[in-house]
Each structure stands twice: as C-alpha cells, then as structure tokens.
N, C-alpha and C positions, 0 to 999 in steps of 0.2 A: 114452557110452551107459551105462556101468556106474553112474556117479554119478547120471545121470538116473533109472535104475531104482530106485536106493536112495532117492533123495529122494522119488520118487513113492510108494514103499512107506511111508515115514515120514509123509508128508502124508495119504495115504489112511487110515492107521490113526487118525491124529488126527481126521480128518473124520468117520469112522464112530463114534468115541467121542463126539464132539460130537452127532451125530445120535441117539445112544442116550441122550443126556441125562447122560452121565458127564463128569466134569472131564477136560480134556485136559492131559496132562503131557508136556513135550517129551522128558524123559529116558526115560519109558516108551515113547513113540513111537519114539525112536531105538533102544531096546533091542529092540523087536519088529521094527523094520525091519532091524536087523543080524542078528537071529535068522533071519529069512526071506530073507537075502541070496541064497543059492544058488538057492532056488526062484524068487525074483523075477528073478534073472539068467537062469535057464532060460526063463522065460516071455517075457522081453524078447527074448532071442535067437530063440526059436521064432517069436514074432510077426513079427520082422523078416525072418526067412527065409521064412516062409509068405507074407508080403505081397510080398516080392521075387519069389518063384516065381509068384504070381498076377499080378504086374505084367508078367512075361515073356509070359504068355498074352495078356492084353488089359488095358486100363485099368479097365474096369468090374469084373472079378473081383477086382482088387486093392483097390478100394474096398469091395467086399462082404466080403472077408476081413479087411480092417483094421477095419471096423465090427464084425464078429463078435468080433474079438480085443480090442476096447476094454474088455470086461468081464473079461478074463482076469486082469489085474493085481489089481483089487479082490477077485476070488474067491481068488486066491493069498494075499493078505495077510489078509483078514478071515476067510475060511473055512478058512485054513491048508491049502489044497490045493497040490499040486505042479504042475509043468508038464504 
C-alpha cells in the first residue's frame, strides 16, 4: 500500500507536468513524490479507512465514498494539500 501510494504520486506529478506542456523528468517526479510522501500516505490511509467504514454500512455508500476520494491523491500531489 505504501509503495502504491508513492508510485501513484510520482506518476501523477509526471502526468500533470505533461498536461501543462512542460518536459517530464523522472528525477524531478521522484523528488516531488518523496517530498509529498507523508501527506500522500495519510491520504491513502484515510481513503482506505473511510471506504471500509462506508462498506460496513452498505455497498452503495462505499462506492460513493471511493468515487469521491479518487481525486484526493491528485489534489494532495499537484496542489500540495494535506490529508
């Protein structure tokens, strides 16, 4: 789970740099991903816990919460927000 969150942060930063028309550098993406490691880990843990809690209630709320939290990781990496 930790490596998944870290790799997702690295790829997200590279993808947003490409969408902005800037050159994508792996070292810079890795540096930004490692700098945002703890906030990204907090977002990943929070999303997993909230999805599990919603899954306990019913299946449909779990899908709603998971869908809402899909944009949490890009917001954390690109906008440099915390969990």
